C-alpha positions in Angstrom: -11.5 1.9 -17.2 -11.8 1.2 -20.9 -8.9 1.9 -23.3 -8.7 5.7 -23.3 -8.2 7.5 -26.6 -5.1 9.5 -27.3 -7.0 12.7 -26.4 -8.3 11.2 -23.1 -4.7 10.0 -22.2 -3.4 13.5 -22.8 -6.2 14.9 -20.6 -5.4 12.4 -17.8 -1.7 13.3 -18.0 -2.5 17.0 -17.5 -5.2 16.2 -14.8 -2.8 14.1 -12.7 -0.3 17.0 -12.8 -2.9 19.1 -11.1 -4.0 21.3 -13.9 -7.5 22.7 -14.1 -10.2 21.1 -16.2 -9.9 23.9 -18.8 -6.1 23.5 -19.0 -6.4 19.8 -19.3 -9.0 20.1 -22.1 -6.7 22.6 -24.0 -3.7 20.4 -23.4 -5.6 17.4 -24.9 -6.3 19.4 -28.0 -9.9 20.6 -27.4 -10.9 23.7 -29.1 -13.1 26.1 -26.9 -14.2 29.6 -27.4 -13.1 30.6 -24.0 -12.1 29.3 -20.5 -15.7 28.4 -19.5 -16.3 26.4 -22.6 -13.0 24.5 -22.1 -14.2 23.8 -18.5 -17.3 22.2 -19.8 -15.4 20.1 -22.4 -12.9 19.1 -19.6 -15.9 18.0 -17.4 -17.3 16.0 -20.3 -14.0 14.2 -20.9 -13.6 13.4 -17.2 -17.3 12.2 -17.1 -16.7 10.0 -20.1 -13.7 8.5 -18.5 -15.9 7.3 -15.6 -13.0 6.7 -13.2 -13.8 5.0 -9.9 -12.3 6.3 -6.8 -10.0 3.4 -6.6 -8.7 4.0 -10.2 -8.2 7.7 -9.5 -6.2 6.9 -6.4 -4.1 4.4 -8.4 -3.5 7.0 -11.1 -2.3 9.3 -8.5 0.1 6.6 -7.3 -1.8 5.9 -4.0 -1.9 2.2 -4.1 -2.9 0.2 -1.0 0.8 -0.3 -0.1 1.6 3.3 -0.4 -1.5 4.2 1.8 -0.6 1.6 4.4 2.9 3.0 4.6 1.6 6.6 5.0 -0.8 5.5 7.7 2.1 3.6 9.5 4.1 6.9 9.3 1.1 8.7 10.9 1.1 6.2 13.7 4.7 6.8 14.4 4.6 10.6 14.0 6.8 12.7 16.3 7.0 16.5 16.8 10.2 18.4 17.3 10.2 21.0 20.2 12.9 23.6 20.2 13.9 25.5 23.4 15.5 28.9 23.5 16.5 31.3 26.2 17.3 34.9 25.7 17.0 34.5 22.0 19.6 31.6 21.9 18.9 28.1 20.8 19.3 25.8 23.8 17.9 22.4 23.3 15.6 20.2 21.1 13.4 17.3 22.0 11.3 14.8 20.1 8.0 13.8 21.5 5.0 11.8 20.1 2.7 13.9 17.9 -0.4 12.7 19.6 -3.0 14.6 17.4 -1.4 13.1 14.2 -1.2 9.6 15.7 -4.9 9.8 16.8 -5.9 11.0 13.3 -4.1 8.0 11.8 -5.9 5.6 14.2 -9.2 7.3 13.2 -8.6 6.9 9.4 -7.7 3.3 9.9 -10.9 2.6 11.8 -13.0 4.5 9.1 -11.3 2.6 6.3 -12.1 -0.7 8.1 -15.7 0.4 8.7 -15.4 0.3 12.5 -17.2 3.7 13.0 -20.9 4.3 12.4 -21.7 7.9 11.6 -24.9 8.8 13.5 -27.2 11.7 12.8 -29.8 13.2 15.1 -33.1 13.9 13.5 -35.3 16.7 14.7 -38.5 18.3 13.6 -39.0 21.9 12.5 -36.7 24.3 14.4 -35.3 21.5 16.4 -38.7 20.4 17.8 -40.3 17.0 18.0 -40.8 14.9 14.8 -44.6 14.5 14.2 -46.0 11.8 11.9 -49.1 13.0 10.2 -51.4 10.4 8.6 -54.3 11.6 6.4 -57.0 9.0 5.6 -57.5 8.3 2.0 -61.3 8.8 2.2 -61.4 12.1 4.2 -58.6 14.5 3.3 -59.8 17.1 5.7 -59.2 15.1 8.9 -55.6 14.5 10.2 -54.4 12.3 13.0 -51.1 13.0 14.8 -49.2 10.1 16.4 -46.7 10.7 19.2 -43.6 8.7 18.3 -42.1 9.0 21.7 -45.0 7.1 23.5 -44.5 3.4 24.2 
């Protein structure tokens, strides 16, 4: 990120506090006719800043060290179970929070690029995919090729 102007720094301060784009633009000193025009100005400032995802995370305080610590907490997550009988509290037990731990493992795998997202392609209305080739000389004739045949 280049050196931001005073207006851009004020905009970022408001943006990191979770304010809307219109509120950020107004806080930064932009003059707009209404809320919609302030939103547009806010979007323009944000676009001009051209922040990468890494820069945005760092501005929010999410450094690699913080993220690693949060993932470690997820891997060690526990859930508290409370027991009652006839409306009276009787006991409490801690047990591993398996869904949270599994989600942390999945996030680590995704961050390390261990998973490959796969998508199934189908033709119209879920049917077969057809490859249609039209010869350059004769536009009227088409030839269908079955992609499944060996």
